[in-house]
GUVEX-751019 format. One record per residue: x, y, z of N, C-alpha, C in turn; residue in one letter; residue number from 1. Coordinates in Angstrom, 3 decimals, always signed. Example, Ala and Ser with C-alpha at 12.3 -4.5 7.8 and 13.67 -1.06 7.14 Angstrom:
<guvexs>
GUVEX      n.X      n.Y      n.Z     ca.X     ca.Y     ca.Z      c.X      c.Y      c.Z code pos
GUVEX  +13.190   -5.690   +7.800  +12.300   -4.500   +7.800  +13.200   -3.300   +7.800    A   1
GUVEX  +12.850   -2.250   +7.080  +13.670   -1.060   +7.140  +12.900   +0.030   +7.870    S   2
</guvexs>
This chain:
<guvexs>
GUVEX      n.X      n.Y      n.Z     ca.X     ca.Y     ca.Z      c.X      c.Y      c.Z code pos
GUVEX  -15.799  -49.587 +296.993  -16.572  -50.682 +296.433  -16.125  -51.025 +295.008    M   1
GUVEX  -15.680  -49.995 +294.267  -15.246  -50.246 +292.894  -14.009  -51.144 +292.868    A   2
GUVEX  -13.112  -50.989 +293.853  -11.925  -51.847 +293.892  -12.306  -53.295 +294.195    S   3
GUVEX  -13.310  -53.489 +295.015  -13.782  -54.847 +295.306  -14.404  -55.462 +294.061    T   4
GUVEX  -15.145  -54.669 +293.316  -15.720  -55.157 +292.064  -14.610  -55.538 +291.088    L   5
GUVEX  -13.582  -54.706 +290.991  -12.463  -55.003 +290.096  -11.773  -56.311 +290.495    L   6
GUVEX  -11.522  -56.487 +291.786  -10.876  -57.722 +292.248  -11.753  -58.945 +291.996    L   7
GUVEX  -13.046  -58.801 +292.162  -13.966  -59.909 +291.917  -13.987  -60.271 +290.436    T   8
GUVEX  -13.989  -59.261 +289.579  -13.954  -59.529 +288.138  -12.627  -60.170 +287.727    L   9
GUVEX  -11.527  -59.744 +288.325  -10.233  -60.365 +288.046  -10.223  -61.837 +288.484    L  10
GUVEX  -10.888  -62.129 +289.592  -10.988  -63.511 +290.047  -11.788  -64.347 +289.036    M  11
GUVEX  -12.840  -63.780 +288.486  -13.635  -64.495 +287.476  -12.811  -64.737 +286.215    A  12
GUVEX  -12.028  -63.742 +285.817  -11.174  -63.909 +284.636  -10.137  -65.001 +284.895    I  13
GUVEX   -9.582  -65.022 +286.101   -8.624  -66.066 +286.470   -9.240  -67.448 +286.399    G  14
GUVEX  -10.489  -67.583 +286.834  -11.180  -68.871 +286.766  -11.363  -69.309 +285.318    L  15
GUVEX  -11.709  -68.383 +284.456  -11.886  -68.706 +283.033  -10.571  -69.198 +282.430    V  16
GUVEX   -9.480  -68.507 +282.724   -8.183  -68.925 +282.186   -7.734  -70.258 +282.782    F  17
GUVEX   -8.048  -70.499 +284.053   -7.715  -71.791 +284.655   -8.494  -72.914 +283.976    F  18
GUVEX   -9.764  -72.675 +283.702  -10.572  -73.685 +283.008  -10.000  -73.980 +281.626    L  19
GUVEX   -9.557  -72.969 +280.931   -8.954  -73.183 +279.603   -7.665  -73.977 +279.710    R  20
GUVEX   -6.839  -73.654 +280.690   -5.553  -74.336 +280.845   -5.733  -75.778 +281.313    A  21
GUVEX   -6.732  -76.031 +282.159   -6.941  -77.380 +282.690   -7.392  -78.357 +281.618    A  22
GUVEX   -8.004  -77.867 +280.568   -8.489  -78.763 +279.520   -7.703  -78.604 +278.218    S  23
GUVEX   -6.566  -77.978 +278.291   -5.739  -77.739 +277.112   -5.053  -79.036 +276.662    K  24
GUVEX   -4.913  -79.186 +275.360   -4.214  -80.344 +274.805   -2.718  -80.188 +275.064    D  25
GUVEX   -2.119  -81.171 +275.707   -0.692  -81.123 +276.039   +0.069  -82.250 +275.341    R  26
GUVEX   -0.254  -82.469 +274.072   +0.434  -83.494 +273.304   +1.869  -83.044 +273.050    T  27
GUVEX   +2.799  -83.965 +273.275   +4.225  -83.666 +273.163   +4.898  -84.770 +272.356    T  28
GUVEX   +5.963  -84.416 +271.670   +6.752  -85.384 +270.916   +8.134  -85.449 +271.550    V  29
GUVEX   +8.614  -86.679 +271.791   +9.931  -86.866 +272.384  +10.601  -88.070 +271.714    V  30
GUVEX  +11.909  -87.990 +271.568  +12.670  -89.121 +271.032  +13.375  -89.817 +272.180    E  31
GUVEX  +13.296  -91.150 +272.177  +13.971  -91.942 +273.199  +14.888  -92.946 +272.520    V  32
GUVEX  +15.953  -93.291 +273.207  +16.930  -94.244 +272.699  +17.091  -95.361 +273.724    H  33
GUVEX  +17.387  -96.546 +273.231  +17.649  -97.681 +274.102  +18.700  -98.569 +273.443    S  34
GUVEX  +19.585  -99.149 +274.247  +20.560 -100.077 +273.680  +19.941 -101.441 +273.362    P  35
GUVEX  +18.718 -101.633 +273.777  +18.028 -102.910 +273.535  +17.468 -102.962 +272.118    R  36
GUVEX  +17.190 -104.176 +271.622  +16.619 -104.317 +270.274  +15.237 -103.665 +270.182    P  37
GUVEX  +14.919 -103.188 +268.989  +13.659 -102.482 +268.765  +12.446 -103.340 +269.101    A  38
GUVEX  +12.474 -104.608 +268.765  +11.325 -105.481 +269.025  +11.056 -105.601 +270.525    L  39
GUVEX  +12.100 -105.701 +271.311  +11.948 -105.800 +272.766  +11.378 -104.510 +273.350    E  40
GUVEX  +11.876 -103.369 +272.872  +11.402 -102.073 +273.369   +9.944 -101.848 +272.967    V  41
GUVEX   +9.618 -102.099 +271.711   +8.235 -101.910 +271.244   +7.277 -102.844 +271.962    L  42
GUVEX   +7.703 -104.068 +272.186   +6.863 -105.027 +272.905   +6.619 -104.560 +274.336    S  43
GUVEX   +7.671 -104.090 +275.014   +7.521 -103.590 +276.379   +6.620 -102.377 +276.460    G  44
GUVEX   +6.786 -101.461 +275.523   +5.937 -100.271 +275.493   +4.479 -100.629 +275.216    L  45
GUVEX   +4.251 -101.518 +274.263   +2.879 -101.924 +273.917   +2.193 -102.596 +275.097    S  46
GUVEX   +2.897 -103.477 +275.755   +2.321 -104.178 +276.906   +1.996 -103.190 +278.021    Q  47
GUVEX   +2.902 -102.263 +278.303   +2.691 -101.280 +279.354   +1.485 -100.398 +279.049    W  48
GUVEX   +1.357  -99.953 +277.794   +0.220  -99.111 +277.412   -1.098  -99.868 +277.535    L  49
GUVEX   -1.117 -101.123 +277.128   -2.352 -101.900 +277.222   -2.727 -102.173 +278.678    Q  50
GUVEX   -1.747 -102.341 +279.547   -2.028 -102.510 +280.971   -2.643 -101.242 +281.558    E  51
GUVEX   -2.322 -100.100 +281.007   -2.856  -98.825 +281.475   -4.195  -98.481 +280.824    R  52
GUVEX   -4.728  -99.362 +279.991   -6.057  -99.150 +279.416   -6.077  -98.600 +278.004    G  53
GUVEX   -4.940  -98.466 +277.372   -4.902  -97.987 +275.997   -5.243  -99.134 +275.054    W  54
GUVEX   -5.994  -98.830 +274.006   -6.405  -99.830 +273.027   -5.525  -99.701 +271.780    Q  55
GUVEX   -4.953 -100.828 +271.354   -4.089 -100.820 +270.171   -4.933 -100.639 +268.916    A  56
GUVEX   -4.444  -99.801 +268.022   -5.061  -99.633 +266.712   -4.181 -100.329 +265.691    E  57
GUVEX   -4.643 -100.349 +264.474   -3.838 -100.958 +263.411   -2.568 -100.135 +263.209    A  58
GUVEX   -1.449 -100.813 +263.134   -0.176 -100.134 +262.902   +0.021  -99.863 +261.426    G  59
GUVEX   +1.041  -99.105 +261.112   +1.384  -98.789 +259.740   +2.827  -99.241 +259.507    N  60
GUVEX   +3.019 -100.443 +258.947   +4.376 -100.966 +258.765   +5.249 -100.109 +257.849    P  61
GUVEX   +4.664  -99.466 +256.844   +5.460  -98.637 +255.943   +6.058  -97.441 +256.678    E  62
GUVEX   +5.276  -96.857 +257.566   +5.759  -95.711 +258.341   +6.406  -96.144 +259.653    R  63
GUVEX   +6.373  -97.448 +259.926   +6.938  -98.013 +261.165   +6.299  -97.364 +262.383    R  64
GUVEX   +4.947  -97.386 +262.410   +4.166  -96.658 +263.395   +3.170  -97.576 +264.090    L  65
GUVEX   +3.094  -97.475 +265.421   +2.066  -98.132 +266.221   +1.238  -97.046 +266.883    L  66
GUVEX   -0.087  -97.222 +266.908   -0.971  -96.222 +267.507   -1.852  -96.870 +268.560    S  67
GUVEX   -2.129  -96.117 +269.611   -3.013  -96.535 +270.680   -3.971  -95.393 +270.981    F  68
GUVEX   -5.210  -95.715 +271.347   -6.182  -94.684 +271.717   -6.759  -95.013 +273.082    T  69
GUVEX   -7.236  -93.991 +273.735   -7.870  -94.153 +275.036   -8.638  -92.893 +275.391    G  70
GUVEX   -9.535  -93.031 +276.345  -10.324  -91.901 +276.802   -9.729  -91.385 +278.100    T  71
GUVEX   -9.469  -90.089 +278.142   -8.955  -89.451 +279.337  -10.141  -88.864 +280.089    V  72
GUVEX  -10.263  -89.233 +281.351  -11.364  -88.750 +282.170  -10.966  -87.483 +282.917    E  73
GUVEX  -11.948  -86.667 +283.221  -11.729  -85.466 +284.016  -11.632  -85.856 +285.485    A  74
GUVEX  -10.929  -85.071 +286.252  -10.782  -85.305 +287.687  -12.053  -84.859 +288.406    S  75
GUVEX  -12.680  -85.784 +289.108  -13.892  -85.448 +289.858  -13.625  -84.453 +290.973    G  76
GUVEX  -12.502  -84.621 +291.652  -12.146  -83.699 +292.729  -11.915  -82.283 +292.222    G  77
GUVEX  -11.241  -82.170 +291.082  -10.994  -80.846 +290.511  -12.305  -80.215 +290.037    L  78
GUVEX  -13.197  -81.021 +289.477  -14.499  -80.495 +289.041  -15.286  -79.960 +290.243    A  79
GUVEX  -15.231  -80.686 +291.362  -15.922  -80.241 +292.577  -15.302  -78.947 +293.104    L  80
GUVEX  -13.974  -78.891 +293.127  -13.289  -77.685 +293.589  -13.629  -76.484 +292.706    L  81
GUVEX  -13.630  -76.690 +291.390  -13.963  -75.594 +290.483  -15.413  -75.143 +290.652    L  82
GUVEX  -16.316  -76.085 +290.908  -17.711  -75.715 +291.173  -17.821  -74.876 +292.437    S  83
GUVEX  -17.078  -75.298 +293.469  -17.089  -74.555 +294.726  -16.498  -73.155 +294.540    L  84
GUVEX  -15.358  -73.079 +293.857  -14.740  -71.768 +293.609  -15.629  -70.890 +292.740    L  85
GUVEX  -16.266  -71.479 +291.744  -17.186  -70.719 +290.903  -18.370  -70.197 +291.694    G  86
GUVEX  -18.897  -71.029 +292.613  -20.018  -70.600 +293.445  -19.639  -69.474 +294.388    G  87
GUVEX  -18.470  -69.596 +295.026  -18.007  -68.544 +295.935  -17.735  -67.262 +295.158    V  88
GUVEX  -17.119  -67.386 +293.995  -16.854  -66.203 +293.178  -18.126  -65.529 +292.704    G  89
GUVEX  -19.100  -66.317 +292.273  -20.373  -65.749 +291.820  -21.128  -65.105 +292.982    A  90
GUVEX  -21.051  -65.726 +294.162  -21.686  -65.130 +295.344  -21.005  -63.809 +295.694    A  91
GUVEX  -19.688  -63.760 +295.588  -18.956  -62.517 +295.861  -19.374  -61.427 +294.881    S  92
GUVEX  -19.462  -61.788 +293.610  -19.900  -60.820 +292.615  -21.319  -60.346 +292.923    L  93
GUVEX  -22.180  -61.258 +293.334  -23.549  -60.890 +293.693  -23.593  -59.921 +294.866    G  94
GUVEX  -22.754  -60.165 +295.879  -22.713  -59.260 +297.027  -22.195  -57.874 +296.643    L  95
GUVEX  -21.188  -57.843 +295.781  -20.655  -56.555 +295.332  -21.706  -55.804 +294.529    V  96
GUVEX  -22.393  -56.500 +293.635  -23.453  -55.844 +292.857  -24.579  -55.357 +293.764    L  97
GUVEX  -24.878  -56.120 +294.804  -25.923  -55.733 +295.766  -25.534  -54.440 +296.475    R  98
GUVEX  -24.248  -54.300 +296.791  -23.788  -53.079 +297.474  -23.759  -51.880 +296.516    Q  99
GUVEX  -23.360  -52.118 +295.283  -23.278  -51.018 +294.316  -24.646  -50.575 +293.807    L 100
GUVEX  -25.544  -51.533 +293.654  -26.881  -51.242 +293.117  -27.945  -51.780 +294.083    L 101
GUVEX  -28.191  -51.075 +295.179  -29.145  -51.565 +296.179  -30.567  -51.741 +295.637    P 102
GUVEX  -30.889  -51.066 +294.554  -32.232  -51.169 +293.992  -32.517  -52.578 +293.465    A 103
GUVEX  -31.482  -53.335 +293.179  -31.677  -54.700 +292.670  -32.146  -55.672 +293.752    L 104
GUVEX  -32.046  -55.269 +294.987  -32.451  -56.153 +296.091  -31.459  -57.305 +296.222    G 105
GUVEX  -31.989  -58.472 +296.552  -31.130  -59.648 +296.757  -30.997  -60.509 +295.511    W 106
GUVEX  -31.535  -60.047 +294.401  -31.475  -60.814 +293.154  -30.053  -61.147 +292.688    W 107
GUVEX  -29.082  -60.261 +292.853  -27.725  -60.614 +292.391  -27.135  -61.860 +293.056    P 108
GUVEX  -27.630  -62.221 +294.222  -27.112  -63.424 +294.890  -27.502  -64.705 +294.156    L 109
GUVEX  -28.458  -64.608 +293.245  -28.816  -65.777 +292.447  -27.688  -66.176 +291.494    L 110
GUVEX  -26.708  -65.290 +291.311  -25.533  -65.632 +290.501  -24.795  -66.842 +291.078    L 111
GUVEX  -24.975  -67.093 +292.363  -24.325  -68.239 +293.017  -24.702  -69.548 +292.330    T 112
GUVEX  -25.896  -69.602 +291.767  -26.344  -70.820 +291.078  -25.512  -71.128 +289.843    A 113
GUVEX  -24.763  -70.136 +289.342  -23.919  -70.363 +288.173  -22.611  -71.069 +288.531    L 114
GUVEX  -22.280  -71.168 +289.807  -21.027  -71.778 +290.250  -20.767  -73.176 +289.719    G 115
GUVEX  -21.738  -74.090 +289.812  -21.498  -75.451 +289.321  -21.218  -75.540 +287.821    P 116
GUVEX  -21.531  -74.484 +287.077  -21.226  -74.499 +285.646  -19.722  -74.608 +285.387    L 117
GUVEX  -18.915  -74.070 +286.295  -17.451  -74.154 +286.122  -17.003  -75.612 +286.144    A 118
GUVEX  -17.519  -76.399 +287.102  -17.162  -77.817 +287.174  -17.684  -78.607 +285.988    G 119
GUVEX  -18.898  -78.303 +285.567  -19.468  -79.000 +284.407  -18.704  -78.668 +283.127    L 120
GUVEX  -18.335  -77.408 +282.978  -17.567  -77.005 +281.805  -16.210  -77.706 +281.787    L 121
GUVEX  -15.558  -77.777 +282.944  -14.270  -78.479 +283.032  -14.441  -79.950 +282.659    Y 122
GUVEX  -15.443  -80.614 +283.225  -15.646  -82.036 +282.936  -15.893  -82.279 +281.456    Q 123
GUVEX  -16.673  -81.432 +280.840  -17.000  -81.606 +279.425  -15.770  -81.407 +278.541    R 124
GUVEX  -14.945  -80.417 +278.870  -13.784  -80.118 +278.029  -12.603  -81.047 +278.299    R 125
GUVEX  -12.454  -81.516 +279.541  -11.284  -82.326 +279.882  -11.448  -83.791 +279.458    A 126
GUVEX  -12.657  -84.272 +279.338  -12.889  -85.664 +278.920  -12.803  -85.730 +277.401    R 127
GUVEX  -11.797  -86.475 +276.921  -11.607  -86.537 +275.471  -10.819  -87.784 +275.091    R 128
GUVEX  -10.819  -88.061 +273.805  -10.025  -89.163 +273.258   -8.578  -88.700 +273.103    Q 129
GUVEX   -7.672  -89.514 +273.567   -6.239  -89.221 +273.420   -5.617  -90.303 +272.555    E 130
GUVEX   -4.457  -89.995 +272.034   -3.761  -90.923 +271.151   -2.282  -90.990 +271.542    R 131
GUVEX   -1.723  -92.185 +271.500   -0.294  -92.400 +271.716   +0.255  -93.032 +270.444    V 132
GUVEX   +1.324  -92.449 +269.914   +1.945  -92.985 +268.703   +3.401  -93.324 +268.989    E 133
GUVEX   +3.811  -94.516 +268.565   +5.191  -94.976 +268.689   +5.725  -95.166 +267.278    L 134
GUVEX   +6.786  -94.454 +266.948   +7.368  -94.575 +265.608   +8.829  -94.981 +265.725    R 135
GUVEX   +9.176  -96.085 +265.083  +10.539  -96.584 +265.097  +11.368  -95.794 +264.094    L 136
GUVEX  +12.441  -95.179 +264.582  +13.303  -94.372 +263.719  +14.578  -95.108 +263.314    L 137
GUVEX  +15.037  -96.015 +264.153  +16.304  -96.695 +263.868  +16.107  -97.787 +262.826    S 138
GUVEX  +17.205  -98.128 +262.172  +17.167  -99.186 +261.160  +17.001 -100.549 +261.824    A 139
GUVEX  +16.497 -101.511 +261.036  +16.253 -102.845 +261.588  +17.539 -103.528 +262.061    D 140
GUVEX  +18.647 -103.257 +261.417  +19.891 -103.927 +261.765  +20.730 -103.125 +262.771    D 141
GUVEX  +20.183 -102.036 +263.293  +20.910 -101.218 +264.266  +21.011 -101.974 +265.593    A 142
GUVEX  +22.093 -101.789 +266.340  +22.261 -102.509 +267.598  +21.267 -102.050 +268.671    P 143
GUVEX  +20.896 -100.804 +268.697  +19.924 -100.292 +269.654  +18.667  -99.861 +268.930    G 144
GUVEX  +17.859  -99.083 +269.611  +16.636  -98.610 +268.981  +16.400  -97.144 +269.334    S 145
GUVEX  +15.834  -96.428 +268.382  +15.446  -95.037 +268.571  +13.986  -94.921 +268.180    T 146
GUVEX  +13.201  -94.323 +269.071  +11.760  -94.179 +268.852  +11.358  -92.723 +269.013    L 147
GUVEX  +10.347  -92.328 +268.258   +9.709  -91.034 +268.460   +8.331  -91.326 +269.049    R 148
GUVEX   +8.090  -90.776 +270.239   +6.827  -90.980 +270.934   +6.031  -89.688 +270.891    L 149
GUVEX   +4.765  -89.816 +270.557   +3.861  -88.658 +270.519   +2.670  -88.995 +271.394    R 150
GUVEX   +2.529  -88.254 +272.502   +1.450  -88.546 +273.452   +1.253  -87.350 +274.370    A 151
GUVEX   +0.286  -87.482 +275.259   +0.060  -86.463 +276.271   +1.285  -86.398 +277.175    H 152
GUVEX   +1.644  -85.222 +277.567   +2.853  -84.993 +278.357   +2.882  -85.848 +279.623    R 153
GUVEX   +1.764  -85.962 +280.338   +1.723  -86.754 +281.572   +1.981  -88.235 +281.302    D 154
GUVEX   +1.481  -88.724 +280.181   +1.700  -90.128 +279.821   +3.173  -90.372 +279.511    E 155
GUVEX   +3.808  -89.428 +278.857   +5.230  -89.564 +278.546   +6.086  -89.525 +279.813    L 156
GUVEX   +5.702  -88.695 +280.773   +6.436  -88.647 +282.044   +6.276  -89.966 +282.789    I 157
GUVEX   +5.049  -90.502 +282.829   +4.828  -91.795 +283.492   +5.624  -92.902 +282.803    A 158
GUVEX   +5.658  -92.861 +281.487   +6.416  -93.851 +280.727   +7.904  -93.753 +281.071    L 159
GUVEX   +8.426  -92.543 +281.117   +9.846  -92.356 +281.409  +10.183  -92.817 +282.831    E 160
GUVEX   +9.298  -92.551 +283.783   +9.566  -92.940 +285.163   +9.436  -94.446 +285.394    L 161
GUVEX   +8.419  -95.053 +284.797   +8.155  -96.475 +285.051   +8.941  -97.411 +284.142    E 162
GUVEX   +9.037  -97.075 +282.865   +9.695  -97.977 +281.922  +11.142  -97.607 +281.616    L 163
GUVEX  +11.510  -96.376 +281.912  +12.857  -95.927 +281.613  +13.947  -96.861 +282.125    G 164
GUVEX  +13.948  -97.190 +283.409  +15.005  -98.078 +283.920  +14.915  -99.509 +283.366    P 165
GUVEX  +13.709 -100.017 +283.233  +13.549 -101.408 +282.802  +13.962 -101.618 +281.347    R 166
GUVEX  +13.600 -100.687 +280.475  +13.928 -100.810 +279.048  +15.169  -99.995 +278.673    L 167
GUVEX  +15.797  -99.391 +279.672  +16.991  -98.573 +279.464  +16.726  -97.432 +278.477    E 168
GUVEX  +15.581  -96.789 +278.640  +15.208  -95.681 +277.771  +15.924  -94.413 +278.212    L 169
GUVEX  +16.404  -93.671 +277.263  +17.068  -92.403 +277.552  +16.543  -91.348 +276.587    A 170
GUVEX  +16.210  -90.185 +277.138  +15.798  -89.050 +276.310  +16.632  -87.852 +276.732    S 171
GUVEX  +16.288  -86.700 +276.204  +17.051  -85.507 +276.578  +16.689  -84.997 +277.968    D 172
GUVEX  +15.674  -85.574 +278.609  +15.281  -85.190 +279.958  +14.451  -83.934 +280.057    G 173
GUVEX  +14.053  -83.361 +278.939  +13.306  -82.099 +278.946  +11.946  -82.241 +279.610    A 174
GUVEX  +11.325  -83.415 +279.512  +10.016  -83.611 +280.131  +10.077  -83.466 +281.639    L 175
GUVEX  +11.140  -83.954 +282.242  +11.250  -83.937 +283.688  +11.689  -82.572 +284.220    M 176
GUVEX  +12.242  -81.715 +283.395  +12.732  -80.423 +283.842  +11.734  -79.309 +283.625    Q 177
GUVEX  +10.808  -79.487 +282.694   +9.856  -78.440 +282.355   +8.868  -78.223 +283.495    S 178
GUVEX   +8.591  -76.980 +283.887   +7.672  -76.729 +284.987   +6.215  -76.952 +284.614    P 179
GUVEX   +5.895  -76.968 +283.322   +4.486  -77.104 +282.917   +4.284  -78.444 +282.276    I 180
</guvexs>
């Protein structure tokens, strides 16, 4: 029974670490280059971001910076799955405690009610304000353009996949090769 308790506790620890990782900030900085003029690239990027629901903020001409903000929502399906896994895990812990300490009766099974807290915790932590920053690095008279993009990793991957061919954007490709 002690080994079952150990495995159940390890499962709970795994759930806690998964919840932390699922709501972790994954802001990344990447430099992209294009043979196209900077105005064309910035215009294309701005339009694409606004179509995806990002709101333009005031830019900073001295720093050659454009900023966009938006709210990232939590996945409802993942919240439901985490609630279900939390409930099953809490029920398992309750059954193990019931076997180890029979004097407690069936009270340990009430731990199952704590399961939905995992989904609620995920939803609360994963829903947040995100920011996308576009900074022009190349000179105004340069034939192409070089930009430094700072955004959530998933947004940068979507940008590279959707806009890369159209705006002829090229980066070092590290975003597409990284497993995380």
